[in-house]
C-alpha positions in Angstrom: 7.9 -18.3 -15.7 4.5 -19.0 -14.7 3.7 -17.0 -11.0 0.7 -17.1 -9.5 -0.6 -16.3 -6.0 -2.9 -19.2 -5.6 -1.4 -23.0 -4.2 -1.7 -24.8 -7.4 -1.8 -24.3 -10.9 -4.4 -25.1 -13.0 -3.9 -27.2 -15.8 -0.8 -28.3 -14.3 0.2 -30.7 -11.9 3.3 -29.8 -9.3 5.9 -32.6 -9.9 8.4 -31.5 -7.2 8.8 -28.5 -4.6 11.7 -27.0 -4.9 11.5 -24.4 -1.8 11.1 -20.9 -1.1 12.7 -18.0 -3.2 13.2 -14.4 -2.7 13.4 -11.2 -4.5 14.3 -8.0 -2.3 15.6 -4.7 -2.3 15.5 -2.2 0.0 15.3 1.7 -1.2 15.6 5.3 0.1 13.3 8.2 -0.9 15.0 11.1 -1.7 14.7 14.4 -0.5 13.2 15.8 -3.4 10.3 13.4 -3.5 9.8 13.4 0.0 9.0 17.1 -0.2 6.7 16.7 -2.9 5.2 14.1 -1.2 4.7 16.1 1.7 3.2 19.0 -0.1 0.9 16.7 -2.2 0.0 15.0 1.0 -1.4 18.4 2.3 -3.4 19.1 -0.9 -4.6 15.3 -1.3 -4.0 13.4 -5.3 -2.0 10.5 -5.9 1.9 10.7 -5.3 2.9 9.5 -8.8 6.8 9.6 -8.0 6.2 7.5 -5.3 3.6 5.2 -7.3 6.0 4.5 -10.1 9.1 4.4 -7.6 7.0 1.1 -5.9 5.7 -0.5 -9.6 9.6 -0.4 -10.2 10.4 -1.8 -7.1 8.2 -4.4 -7.7 9.0 -5.5 -10.7 12.6 -5.5 -9.8 11.8 -8.0 -6.9 9.9 -10.0 -8.7 12.8 -10.3 -11.3 15.3 -11.3 -8.7 12.9 -13.8 -7.2 12.1 -15.3 -10.7 15.7 -15.6 -11.4 16.5 -17.2 -8.0 14.0 -20.0 -9.2 15.7 -20.5 -12.7 18.6 -21.2 -10.6 17.2 -23.8 -8.8 15.7 -25.3 -12.0 12.0 -24.1 -11.1 9.5 -23.7 -13.8 6.7 -22.1 -12.0 6.3 -20.0 -8.4 3.5 -20.9 -6.5 1.7 -18.9 -3.3 3.9 -15.7 -4.5 3.3 -12.6 -1.8 4.7 -9.1 -1.5 5.7 -7.7 2.0 6.7 -4.1 2.3 8.0 -3.0 5.7 9.8 0.5 6.8 13.4 0.2 8.0 14.2 3.6 9.6 12.6 7.0 8.9 13.7 6.8 4.9 14.1 3.2 3.8 11.9 0.8 2.5 12.2 -2.9 2.1 10.2 -4.5 -0.5 10.0 -8.4 -0.9 8.8 -10.9 -3.2 8.5 -14.8 -2.2 6.9 -17.8 -3.2 7.7 -21.5 -3.8 9.7 -22.8 -6.6 8.2 -25.8 -8.2 8.5 -28.1 -11.4 5.5 -28.8 -13.2 4.0 -30.7 -15.7 0.8 -30.3 -18.0 -2.0 -32.0 -17.0 
């Protein structure tokens, strides 16, 4: 599945727009990682556990978005974006979205 943040794919022609597709997850932080992150933020430096959790979450939402595009018959996703928002004090929503399209080599 070709995925791009651009609105077109160089070397390809978009032959059909199938519609918007999403991948979504809501994550909560465990108390251990919150305490560790709190201490680390006082001293400075990367929060490696939090970084890994975000990388894993982004991959999960991309996989879900691709699955939805494939179910619609999509061959590529254009205008892909991430959105992240806090839901309460411990929950984070992570979303990947874009437009599923059919393509052909030009």
